[in-house]
N, C-alpha and C positions, 0 to 999 in steps of 0.2 A: 742284676739281669744280666742278661748274657755281653758276650764282647762288643761293644760301642760300634767298629765298626763290622761285622757278622751283621748286625740290627741293618745298619745304613746299606750293607749292601743288601739287605732282604728290599728295603722301601723303594728305594733309586730303581730296582726290576720291577720291583711290583706299582711304581708310579712313571716308568718306560710304555709297559706294558698296557698301561688302561690311557693313559693317554695319546699317548701314540706321537700323532703330526699333530695332534692339540684339539681340545677341546669345542670341538664348533660348534655345540651350542649355547656350553657358557662364552664362548666369543664372539656370540653372533647376539647373543644378549642382554649380555652385562656390559658397562660399560668399562673401560680400561681404569679408571681413577675411583671406581664405586666402592663405598668401604661397607661392610656390615659385622653384628656381632647373630651369634648365636650360638645356642647350647646345645649340649649331647648329653641325651633320657635315653637310663633306667626302664624300661619297658616288660620288665620281669621282675622276680626276685634273682637273684645272683651273687656272683662269689665277680666280683674285680679282678683282673690281673690288663696287662698293655697299656694302662693307662699312657705310660711314659712314652712306649711303641706309638703311638695315636697322635702325642704331642708331636714325634719328629718328625709324623708325616709332616708335618702343617707349617713347620723350621724349616723341613728341605725346602720346598717348594718359596718359600718370602720365610724369611727371618723375620720380617718385624709385624709376622702376627701373632697375638696374644693370645697366650693360652692356659685358664687359669685354673688350675683340677682343687675338684670343692668333692675329692675323694681318692683314696690310694691302694693300690693292687693289693691284696688282702682283703678287704674290709666287705662286709657281707651289704651289698644292695639289696634295697625294695624297690618295689615298683612304683613309678615315677616317679624318682629321686634323681634329681641333677647331678651328672659328677664330672663337667667343666663349661665353663665357657669360655669360647673364643670372640676375638673381635681384630678385623685386619680386612686388607683386599677382597672385596666380595669373588672375585674370579678363581684366585687360591684359596678358598675356602670351600668353596666348588668339585677346584679341581681335586681337594687330597679328600676329600669329605666319604668315594666309596671303598677305600684304600684304605686310609685309617680305621673307619667303621669295620673293614672284614679283618682285619687285624685284631680289633679289640671285641667284637664278636667273639670269633673264634678259639682267643687266647680265655676271657673270661668261662665260653663256654665249656670250656677243658680244665678250670679252676672250680668252675660249679661240682660240675659233676665230678669231678678226681673228691669234693669235699662231700658229697654225700655217698662215696665210696666210705672215705674216709671216718667216718659218722658213725658208718657200722659196725666198725670195729671196739668203740668205744669201750673198754674195758678189757681187751682183752692185750696181748703183746704183740698180734701181728702188724703190720708194716704197711702200705700199700704203696706197690712198686709200677713204674712204667717199664715198656717197653724200646722195643726200636719201629715197630710201627705208627710211623710219622710219615706225614707230606715232605718230599722233598725242597731241602732249602732251609725250610721251617723244625731242624728238628728242635735246637737250641730253644727259637719261642714255646716252642711248644714243652720241654719238659722243663721250661721255667716256670711255667703255668701252673702244671703236675704240682710244683713247689709251691705255687702261693696259694695251689687248697691245701696244701697240707701233704701230698705223697712224698715218694722218694723216688729219684732219678736212678732205673738202671743205669747198665750203662751207657758211656755216651754213640758208641760209636763200635766198630772192629775190632781197634788201635788199643780198650784199657781194660778190658776182664777179659779172658777167655772163657765159652762158654761151648760146653760140647754137647755137641746137640743127633738126636739120631742120626743122622747120615755123616757127619763126621766118626761117627762110633764104629759106621758101618765103611766107611773107605780104611778106617784106620785098622779096624779087625777085630777090634773089643776096647770095654772099655779102659780098664787098666792098661791097653799099649798107647788107650790115648790122652791118656791122663800121666802118664810117665813121660810120652815126651813134648805134652805142655808146657810140666814142670823143669823136662832140661832144657827145651828153646825160652821160658818168660819164668826164669824161674821168681821174679818180684810178684809174678800177677797172679792172684787169686785164682783159681781154678773153680770154674763149676760144669754140674754132670746130670744133664737130663735123664732121669729115668723115668718109667711105663707098669716097672712091677719089682714086688718084693728081691725079684732077683737083680734086678739091674740095681735096684740099694746094695744092696748086699756087697753089689760087685765095685760100687761107687763107693762102700767102704772101705771096701778095702782097697782099695789103690787112693784113699785118703783124698779126695774132694772136697774143694776149703766148703762149697754149697751144692746141696742136692737138689735137684728141683723136680721133684714129685708131680708131670704133668699127665694131666687129665684122669688120673686115680677117680674112682668112688669113693665116698667117707669114708667107712669102715676101713679100705686098701690104705687113707691117706694117715688114721690113727695110728696102721700096726707099720707104718712107713716112720711117723716118727716117734716112736717106738723103741723101733727097730734101729734108729743112730744115736737117736737116747745122748744127743746135746753135741757128742764126733762132730758134726757137722753143721753150719744152718742149714733148715728147710725154707725152703722156695716152694710156692703154691702157685700151680698155672694151669688155665683151660677150664671151660666151661663159669668165669666169671662171671656175676654179674650183682644185681644190689640185692637179689633173692637171695643169689646163695653165699655171699660173701664170704657171713655171718661165719653161714654153719663152717663153713672152710677155716675159719679164725680158731674156733671152737676144738679144733684135730687139734693145735699145739704148733701150727706150723709160723717159722718166723715173717716169712712175705709171702702176697700174697700178688703178682703179677698182673695185669691187665691190659690187652692191647686197645678194645676200649676206649681207656682213658682220654687214650690221644685221637682216634683213626675213628669214633663216633659218635663223639661227643656236640651233641646238638648247640649250633651256636649261638649264645644269647640276645636277646632280641633287644638291640638298643638304638638309637636313631639323633639323627645333628638336625634339627632347626630352624633356621635362617628367623632372624626375632624381625 
């Protein structure tokens, strides 16, 4: 999973946001010494992601809470299945419930949607990539969920790969100038260039880009671009990627298909927690 300290920071900030000066409802209605058991239940078919994160929520509140997982991340869960059982101080179970579920539902939703995209690519060489279209502060967790669902991570941020997009090209003067400057400044990093037509593909090839992105191209143009590139660079397709279109895109012969919807549009999985 992601770096432990990063996850703990996310959880601590989420709990502070939710609990604030105190859970007035729980503290008013539940005796301090009350002990309860609870269960987490999948209310839909899903691909599980973030169960250990939800466990960390409760343990950060009270290390004496017992959290017994009944499934593991990456497992396909059917509706009605218990995924974890908990026991411990009732107040802490209730105070951690919403944050634990928010994270678990969000990450499982991403993994579930990613798995659906991956399934559409069966029999092709294409791989599904995520993007930087993530919620602020949650990128590491969201990209973890993409991996759990069978997808691949694109760059983590602006620091680990060069991706020259249309605005970079316009400001730099040309694709060739942008690539030459990029390779000179960061010779150890791969350089990807965004293109929108075959002329720009030719320019990216001439500049010796490592990866060429075909952005919002119609399928016919995309096929032509793949033939033009002819394995001289890796090829990524982006734009207008949906569950309905991804198979056709893959069949053009691209290596990667990136979609921001994996993280920014995945519906939360339906998971509940019930005190017994």
